[in-house]
N, C-alpha and C positions, 0 to 999 in steps of 0.2 A: 440281721445281725446289724442293727441300729446303732447300737449302740458303742458298739466296736469290743473285743472281745480280751479280757485281760487274762494272763497264761500266769502257773508259777512254777517256776523250774527248779532246783535243786542238782546239779550234777554227782553227789558222791553216789558212788559207784560204778559210775559213769565214763567212757570213754568217749573224747572229742566222735567219734561214728556214732555212739547209740547216743549223742544229746542231740548230735543233729539230724537225725534219723528222727527222735523226739517231735522235734521242730518243725523239719517237715512234714508231718503224717498230722500237725496240728494245722500244718499253713500258717506260721507266727513271720511272718511280717520285720521287724524291728526286735530286740534283743535288749534290755532295757539291764545294764549288770549291777548291780548291788551290794556289792557289796567295797567295805568301805575302801581294800583296797584291791585293785582287779590285778594281783599277783596267786599263783599256787605253785604250791612243789609238783602239783601233779601237770604231769607235759602234756603242755596243750592247753594249757585253763589260767596263766596270766594273761594279760589286756591283747600282748600284739598278736600271740601266733591263735588263738580266739576270735579274734577280730578277723584276721583271713580265713580260718575257714567258714565260719560264718556268713562274709559275703563273699568266697570262693562258690557256697550254694546258695548263693543270693536272700541272706537275710542280713540287715544291716543291725550294725553293733554301736551299742553306747554307753561307753560308760559315766553312771552318777551317783561319784564317791557321797552326797549328799544324801541320799538315800542307805547310805551303809551305815551297820551297825561299829556306831568307833570306840574303840578299846575297851575305854570304863566304864560300857555295859554290856559286855560278850560276860560276866562273871555269870549274873542268873540267867542266862540260857543254858550253860557248860551246868549248870546245878540243881535246875528243872525250877529254879523261881521264875516263871512264866510271866506270871501275873507284873511283876517287879519290871525284866526287860518292858517287856510291852508295854506298861505304862510309860519307863522314861523314855522308848521311842516313836513315842502317841505324842510325846512332849514334844522332842523331836523335831517332827512331822510336823505340829503344830507352829515351832519359830522356826527356829535358824534355814527348818531343810522342808517352809512349806513353798517354795520357792519352786522346785526339783517336784516335791508331788502334782505341784499342777501340771507339770512338765509331761509328763509319765502322764499324768488323767487325758492332757489334750492330745497324744503322739496317740495315744490307744482309743478315740475316740475315731468312731468306723474302720478302725486295722483290727487288726491282731497283734497285741504287743505281748511278751515271755521276758516276767522277771526273775534274774537268775542271780542265782548265791550257790553256797555249797552244800548247805544242807536239805540233805533227801528230803526230812519227812518239816514240811510246809509249819507245821504246829509247835516246832520246836524249834522256828526262826523266827527274823525279827522281820522277813520277809511276809508274814500275813499278817503283821500290821503292816505292811507297805499296802498291798493287796485290801485291806480292809476296809484302809481309807481313800484310797482312789476308789471304789462303790463307795462310799457315804459320801464325795466328793462330788460321785457320777453315778448315780443307782442307773442308772441306763444300761452300764458298764457290764460282761457278763464275767463273770471269773472261774478262772475254769483251772482242773490241777492240769500240769504237759509231761503226761502217761505214752508211754511204744503203744497204745491204742486205747482209742478216745472213745 
């Protein structure tokens, strides 16, 4: 693994122990939380408790809101207009969030990094664009889904 590995994980349908199991099985070293707002109605998944649980398991945590999907771009993903949502997210990552994307790529070089959001299905989430653009910036990065079995 010369270029590093980037995983994609959604916590929908999981509890914190289930998420930790997936991350540990994949030997993830850093979780980059790519939610615009790192809060959740689901117990344990807001920034503070999630960070504590990850760090207790030996996994670093970083919230990167600039890689999050802003409220004005959520409707296309909810309604299934994924092309529009992805196009807008791509524009964000090429513009105001370019530095955050570069930071993600640098963190992923030589390490196992997971980008985290709610949506279980990456194809229905802005996280897909984040992973795709990280790989465009660094083609040597491997991209993997973070599942309970690898």
